N, C-alpha and C positions, 0 to 999 in steps of 0.2 A: 504494500500500500504506500502511496506517495505520502511523504511527510506533510506536504502542504494540504493534502486531502484531510488529514487528521485535524488540522487547524482551521480549515475553512468550511467544510461541509457540516460537521457536527454543530457549530454554532447556529446554523440555520434553524435548528430546533427552537432556539431561543426567539428568533425573529418571528416564528409562527406561534409563539405564546406557550411553548412547552415548559421551558425552564426546568428540565428534569435533573435532579441531583445525581451525582456520580458516586457509586459505591466503591470508593477506594479504601482499602484496609487502613486502619489507624493503629499505630504501635503505642502502647501505654508506657508509663514510666518504669514498669517492672518487666517490660518485654512482651506482655500479653498483646495479641493482635485482635482487634475488634473488626467485624465485618458482618454484613447482612447475608444470610443464606435462605433460600427457599427450597425446602425438602432436601437439604444438604447440598444444594447446587448453588454455584456462584454466578451472578450476573452483574455486568458493569452498570446497568440501569434497571434494577429489578422492579417488577410490578408490585411486589409485596415481599415480606421477608421477616425473619426472626433474627435477633441479635445473637451472634455466635462469637465465642472467645477461643482463640487458638494459642496453645502454649505447650511446649515440649512434645510436639507431634500429636497432641490430642485436641479435639474439637468439642466444646461444651456449649450447648444452646441455653440462653437465658430465657426461660419460658414466658416471663412477664413482660418482655420487651419485644413487641412486634410492630410492624408497619402495615398500613392498609393500602398504601399506594406506592408510587415510585419513591425510593428512599436512599439515603446515603449521607455524604458530608459528615462523617463521624469525627468526633474530637474527644479527647480524654481530659478529665480534670487533672490538675497537677499532682493530686494525691493518689490517683489511680482508682478511685472508688466510684466514679460516675463517667458516663459518656453523654454527649449531646449529639443530636442528629436531626436531619430534615426528613419529614414525611410529607406526602402530598395527598390531597383528596381528589380522586379522579372524577371526571364528568362521564356522561354516557358513552363517549368514544374512548375513554381511557386516558385522556390527557388531563394534566393537573388543572383544577379549577381553584384550588387554594393550597397554600404552603404553610406548614406548621413546624415550629422548632420545638423539639422535645428534649427532656433531660431524664435520665434513668440511671439507677445504680446497676452494678454488675453482679449483684448477688442473686441467688436462685429465686428469692421472693421479691424481686424488684418490681416496682410499678413505674409506669411512664407518666410524666407530668409535662403538660404543654405550657410553654412560657410565651409563645408568640404565634399569631395566625394572621395571614393576609391573603388577599386575592391577587396579589402580584408576587413575584419570586422573593423568597427569603433564602439566603445562602450563607455559607461560611460561619457557622457557630463556633465559638472558641471560649474556653474558660479563662477567667482572670485568677490571680493567686487567691483572691477572697472567695472564689467559688461562684462569682457572678458570670453572666454570659454576654459576650459581645457577638454581634452578627450584622450582616448587610441586608438591607431591604432595597429592592429595585422597584421604582414606581412605574406608572404606565408610560412615562416618557423615556424610560431607560436610564434614569438617573439613580445612582447608588447612594444610600444613606447609611452611615454607621451608627448603630445603637448599642446601648448598654442596658441590660436588664438586671436590676438589683433584686436579688431573691429575698432578702430580709425585708425590704420595704415594699416589695411587689410593685415596683415602679420601673418603667422603661424611660431611659434618658436618651435624647438625641445628642450624638457627639460631633459628627462631621457630615457635611453634605458633599455631593459630587465626588464620591469615593468609587474608584474602579475596583480596587482589591486591597486586601490587607493580610498581614501575617503577624501572629504574636511573637515577640522576642522570646528567646529560649529561657531567659530569666523570668519571664512572665510579667515584668513590671511595665513595659512599654509596648507599643504596637508599631509595626512598620506598615505605612499606609501609602498607597498610590492614589493621589488626588488629582483631579483634572480641573483646568480652568480654560475658558475660551481664549483663542489666540487667532483671530482672523477666521479663515475657513477651516482651520484645524483646531485641535485642543492641545494645550500644554500639560504634560503630565509631571507631577511632582512626587518624588520619593521622599517621604517624611519619616523621621523618628518621632513618634507622637506619644505624649504622656496623657492618658485618658483622665487621670486624677486632676492635673493642673490645667490641662488644655494646651500646654506648651508643645511646640513642635520645632524640629530642626531639619531643614531641607538638606538632603544628601545629594540629590541629582535632579535634573529636569530634562525633558525631551518632548519633541512633537509627536503626536499620535493621530492616526486617522480614525474615522468613525467606525470602521470595521474592527479595529483593535479594541475600542471601548466595548463593543458588543461581546467580544470574546472574553475580555476580563470579567464581564458580568456573567457570562455563561459558565466558564470553567472555574474550578477551585484555584485559589491563589498559587497552589503548588505547581500548576501547569506553566506558570510564568515567572515566578521568582521564589527564592529562598534566602534565608539569612544565616550566616555562619553562627555557630553557637555562642561565640564570644562577641558577636555583633560587629566585627571589624570589616567584614565583606558582605556584599549582597550579590547574588547571581540573578540576572534579570534578562528575560527574553523580550526583544523588541523587533518590530518590523513595520514597514510602511512609514518610516520616520526618516528625518533628514538632519537631525541635529548632532547626534553622537558620531564622532570620527574614530576609526575609518567608517565610511558610509557603506552599508551593505547593499546588495542588489535589491531592487524594489520588490516588495512582496515576500521576501524570504525571511523567515524567523531566525535572527541571529542571537547568540547568547553572549552576554557581557558580564564581566566581573568588575564590580564597583568597590573601590577602597573607600569605606565610609569615613576613615580618619583623614586620609590624604586627599579625598575627594577627586580621585583619578579613576579612569575607566579604561578597560582594555577588552577587545573582542576576543573571546576564547574559542568560539565556534561560529562558522558562517551559517550553519543550520543546527539549531538546538532548541529544544523545549523541555519542560518538566525538570528543571534543575533541582537537585537535592544534595545538600551538604551532608557528609558523613558525620557521625556523632562527635568526632574530635575536630571537625572542620577542615581536615587536611585534604579532602577530596570532594569533587562534585560529580555525581552521577547524573546523566541526562540522556534523553532520546535525541539522537542526532542523525546526520546523513552526510556522507562524503560527496554525494552528487546532487543532493536536493530531491532525490526521488526514492531511493532505497534507504530505509531507515535501519538503525541499529542502536545499541546501548553503549554509551561511552563513559569512561572514567577519566576525569581531569585532575591532575595533581597540582594543587594550588602553589606549593613551594617550588616544585621542579618545573612548572609551567609546561607540562606535556600531557598527552592524552593517550589512551589505548581503547580499542574497541573490544568489547566483551564477546565471548563466544555464545551468542544467543540465537537460536533458530526460531523464526516466526516473527509475527508482528506484535510489537509492544505498544500498548495503549496507556500505560502508566507505570510508575515505579516508586518505591519508597525504601528507606533503610530499615532493616529489621534489627541489626546491630552492626558493629564495626566491620564484621567479616561477611555479612550476608545482605543481599538486596532482595526485596520483594518485587515481582514483576506481574503486571496485569497483561495477559496475553489474549490476542484476538484471533479467532479461527473463522475464516470465511466459509459460509455454507450457502447452498443454493437458495434456501428459503429465508433463513435468518442467521446472522452471525452469532457465534457463541464465544464465551470468554472463560478463562481459567487462570489460576494463580500458580506461580512458580517461585521457588527460592533459588537464588544464584549464590553459590559459594565462591567468594573471591579468591580463596586459596586453591581449592580443587579445580576451579574454573568449570563448574558443571552445575546443571539445574536439577532440582527435584520438585515434585508437587508440594505446594504449601498445605493443601488439604489432603489428609491421608485417604487412600481408597479411590 
């Protein structure tokens, strides 16, 4: 599958009003992996599912945590006791007519609590150190708004408008936000280090972005476009259809950049690259890339040595995540005549081989 196909065709779902969340596994602080399964089967965009926990080669379903519609966008609390996720209410054709953000414990007797509901997309729930929830709401005009739900006061606060995407800092204290502002016929994107408590922000970088990029930021999880090094010194960011950052990439191609947040310098590390993910120690960046812009693969970039290697992965990769320092999780896509299917693999960086993430 062409790398550009992954970036361009899927967001059309958003343009037609779908806003379907993605079921990308999330790794908790103790290494437990959370994902939605339907009858023990994995789907990238499931119609329904039950929360499953994977650890030490075993899969345990949490019976009290289920979704009635398309579900995903999982996030762990910092103490590893809860998860947040997006569920949808389907219409008569099966498309989402409402989006709901839920919070649930990961114990066997857990119950799901809804903290937000809207008839336009709600995406990217994340926990704060205090156990509150931040998330993005996308209005009917496609504008993103960053919210904070205070669970003690049962009040939702509006934090920032015109937000394309955000990621929590690894220390949990601040948020890395991509905010947009009009600039002629284009929009100017601002990468901010934002403190939700004080409202203060520090601009790390800025760049021009086209309308299509805005829609993709709203459609995909933040992990499809940027990640932050654990110590906060660097940010890996995918940009395309832009003209500000030098060297200038080919028009329409997604290029991967490494931004030094302290020195405020930028370098392009891959002409074609999406879904960057820093390793737990921040020394490497895994990403989905391409040597020719057509055939994609999984690459590992060494931040200090400034070189990369392509991993030995057969098949089409639709997403990736770090399980631990020595293992990557891969979301694989298999093309079928009627409907594509997906499955999960673990890639061992030492043995350079893959094994199924879900036993059996």
